[in-house]
Every structure is written in C-alpha cells, then in structure tokens.
C-alpha positions in Angstrom: -3.5 17.3 -18.7 -2.3 13.8 -17.7 -5.9 12.9 -17.0 -6.7 13.9 -20.6 -3.7 11.6 -22.1 -5.1 8.8 -20.1 -8.3 9.6 -22.4 -6.4 9.8 -25.1 -4.5 6.6 -24.6 -7.3 4.8 -24.3 -9.1 6.2 -27.3 -6.5 5.4 -29.7 -5.8 2.0 -28.8 -9.5 1.5 -28.4 -9.4 0.2 -25.0 -12.9 -1.2 -23.7 -12.7 1.0 -20.2 -15.1 0.5 -17.7 -18.0 3.3 -17.7 -17.7 3.6 -14.1 -13.7 3.8 -13.8 -10.4 3.5 -16.1 -7.3 3.2 -14.9 -6.0 1.4 -11.7 -3.1 3.2 -10.0 -1.9 0.9 -6.5 0.6 3.3 -4.3 3.9 2.1 -6.4 2.7 3.0 -9.3 3.0 6.6 -8.3 5.4 9.3 -8.5 8.0 9.3 -5.5 6.9 5.7 -4.0 9.4 4.0 -2.5 7.5 0.4 -3.2 7.4 -2.2 -5.6 3.7 -2.7 -7.5 4.9 -6.0 -9.2 6.1 -9.4 -7.7 6.1 -9.9 -4.2 6.5 -6.1 -3.7 8.9 -4.8 -1.4 10.7 -1.8 -1.9 12.5 -0.1 -4.8 16.3 1.0 -5.3 15.1 4.3 -5.8 12.2 6.4 -5.1 9.7 6.3 -8.5 10.7 9.1 -11.1 7.1 8.7 -12.6 3.9 7.0 -13.0 3.4 3.5 -14.3 0.8 2.8 -16.6 -0.4 -0.6 -16.2 -4.0 -1.9 -15.5 -7.4 -0.9 -16.3 -11.1 -1.9 -15.5 -12.2 -3.6 -18.9 -16.2 -2.7 -19.9 -16.9 -6.1 -17.8 -15.5 -4.5 -14.6 -12.2 -6.6 -14.5 -8.9 -5.8 -14.1 -6.9 -6.0 -17.7 -3.2 -5.3 -18.2 -1.9 -3.0 -21.1 0.1 -5.0 -24.0 3.0 -4.4 -26.2 0.1 -3.7 -28.5 -0.4 -0.6 -27.1 0.4 2.3 -29.2 2.2 5.2 -27.0 1.3 9.0 -28.0 2.9 12.3 -27.9 1.2 14.3 -25.2 2.3 17.4 -26.4 3.8 19.0 -29.6 7.5 18.2 -29.6 11.2 17.3 -30.5 13.2 14.2 -29.7 16.0 15.1 -27.9 17.1 11.3 -27.6 16.6 7.5 -27.3 18.1 5.3 -24.6 18.2 1.9 -23.3 16.0 1.5 -20.2 15.8 -2.3 -18.5 12.7 -3.3 -19.7 12.9 -1.5 -23.3 14.0 2.2 -24.8 13.3 5.6 -23.6 12.3 8.7 -25.5 13.2 11.9 -24.2 11.0 14.4 -25.8 11.4 18.5 -25.3 7.6 19.9 -25.3 8.7 23.3 -24.9 11.8 25.2 -23.3 13.5 22.8 -20.9 10.3 20.8 -20.1 10.8 17.1 -21.0 8.6 13.9 -20.9 10.1 10.4 -21.1 8.2 7.8 -22.5 9.7 4.4 -20.7 9.8 1.0 -21.2 8.4 1.2 -25.3 9.5 0.2 -28.9 10.3 3.0 -30.5 9.0 3.6 -34.1 11.4 2.6 -36.2 11.1 6.3 -37.8 12.1 8.3 -34.6 15.4 10.0 -34.3 16.9 12.6 -32.2 15.8 15.7 -33.7 12.7 14.5 -34.9 9.5 16.9 -34.4 6.3 15.1 -33.1 2.5 16.6 -33.3 0.1 15.7 -30.1 -1.0 12.4 -30.3 1.7 11.4 -32.7 2.8 7.7 -32.1 6.3 7.4 -30.4 6.1 3.2 -30.9 4.7 0.5 -28.6 4.9 -0.8 -25.3 7.7 -2.7 -24.5 7.6 -6.8 -24.4 8.7 -7.4 -21.2 8.0 -11.7 -21.2 11.8 -12.6 -21.6 12.9 -10.1 -19.1 14.4 -11.5 -15.9 12.7 -9.0 -14.0 9.3 -10.7 -13.6 7.5 -6.8 -14.6 4.7 -7.1 -16.5 4.9 -4.4 -19.9 3.7 -0.8 -18.9 4.2 2.7 -20.0 6.3 5.0 -17.8 6.0 8.6 -17.8 8.9 11.0 -16.3 8.1 14.6 -16.2 11.3 16.7 -15.9 12.9 20.1 -16.2 16.6 20.7 -17.8 18.2 23.2 -15.3 21.1 23.8 -17.0 22.8 22.8 -20.7 23.6 19.4 -20.9 24.4 17.4 -24.1 21.3 15.5 -25.2 22.8 11.7 -25.3 23.5 12.4 -22.0 19.6 13.0 -21.0 19.3 8.9 -19.8 18.6 7.3 -16.3 21.8 7.5 -15.3 21.5 11.0 -14.9 17.2 10.7 -13.8 18.0 7.9 -10.8 20.2 9.9 -9.6 17.9 13.1 -8.9 20.7 15.0 -9.7 19.1 19.1 -9.4 22.2 20.5 -10.8 20.7 19.2 -13.9 17.4 18.2 -13.9 14.3 18.3 -11.3 11.8 15.8 -11.5 8.1 16.3 -11.0 4.9 14.4 -10.6 3.3 14.0 -13.9 -0.1 13.4 -12.0 -0.3 16.2 -9.2 2.3 18.5 -10.8 1.5 19.0 -14.6 2.1 21.7 -17.4 -0.1 23.5 -19.8 0.4 22.7 -23.2 0.6 26.8 -24.5 2.7 28.1 -21.8 3.8 25.5 -19.6 3.6 26.8 -16.4 3.1 24.7 -13.2 -0.3 23.8 -12.0 -2.1 21.1 -10.0 -5.0 18.9 -11.6 
C-alpha cells in the first residue's frame, strides 16, 4: 500500500519521476534506523519512528528533492484525531479505522483541517513544511508514521512526546513500508 501511496503522491504533484526508478530511500530515512540521513550524518537521538519521503529521480535521472509545494494526500479515508507541533512543522494524526492511525509529519496543514475533520482517500491534508529557516539543516520532507492505539487515550495526548517514548502501553509503532494495512480490513500484511 505504501508503494501505491508514493505513486499517488507523485501523480497528485505531477512529479516527473524517472521511468526506471522513482523514489530514493537511504537507510537513515527508513523505520527503526539509528542514523541521520541529513547533514554530516551520525546517530539520531531515538530510533526513527517512520519513513521520510525526501528524494526522487527526475525524468532526466537526476536527484531531486521534495519542496514545500508538495501536496500531502491522505492514504485512506479517515478522521483527524489531533494536529500537533513537531520540530519542523506540524503533524496530523489520522485514524483510518478502529485504532489504526497514520501520522503525516513535517507539514503545514490545510487551514480547514481540524480535529474531527473527515477525510476521503487522496484528500489533501496540506503541504510539506518549509524548513529553510530552521536551524536543524534538515531539508523539507514528508514523514509518515504508522501506529496502533492500544488503550484509550485523549486525542490531544497523541503527539511526539508519546511516539518517541515508544510507550507500548499506549501505542505500537509499525514500519509503514514493510508492515502496512489493507484499507478495508486493516489487518497487517507484508509488501
């Protein structure tokens, strides 16, 4: 499903992907990585909680980066549970079914988006945040985290303070690329 989402993302934004390849992922961009993919590298403070969508090969085979003009669509139908700040922009936490959620991070949400907003598959949540003025030196990108809420928790508490703790009493994080969910029954499967 995540590979389909990347195709939808490219199509929505008319990205000129290279015909023999598309998105580029370095190990530090992937779920569970201890490494930074930006700057001079090194180790992250915590293991990576999701996947970063940053680079692709353009039609000429050259490496291109996503920009703040990149529109971010919803992967599935869902309901916005919370919108919180993250260190590069905002994160939108969307419940797609039962206790399964996706976090779309480092974006600037659409002004009409609120907690409780119902979303259709493919509906635009906002744009990738402009990180050019941030001291972190991290390029603009879309971060996606997949998680399951394990016990009742107030929606406003669904934020990065909880996710980076990997508090398995409340949430369980999944690799969005290799362990994804079917839109209709939301059972885990491998790509």
